Phi, psi and omega in degrees: 000145184293151178302130178082003181299130178063019176050044176084003178276162180295154179297154184303327182291348178274000180276355177052053178287125180294147182304322181291345179256007184295327178295320178295318178298317179298318179296318180294322177295315179299319178295319179295321177296312183290334177278349179083013180285324177231163175221163177287135177286331176221101182299341181268000182288147176295153183308320181285347182254006184292141174232148185242143181238134178293154181301332182291342184274000000 
């Protein structure tokens, strides 16, 4: 994970998102990206390998 990713918070996979809620999580991530709240830590990463960094980092 990139230095400063999530400003010291645990990685997203530690949030234990239930499979039935994965669509909601995806929508919230897309909204955060388009609002500029987070950005991709590696724009060239495959979709399943994407990590997000808050704008503050």
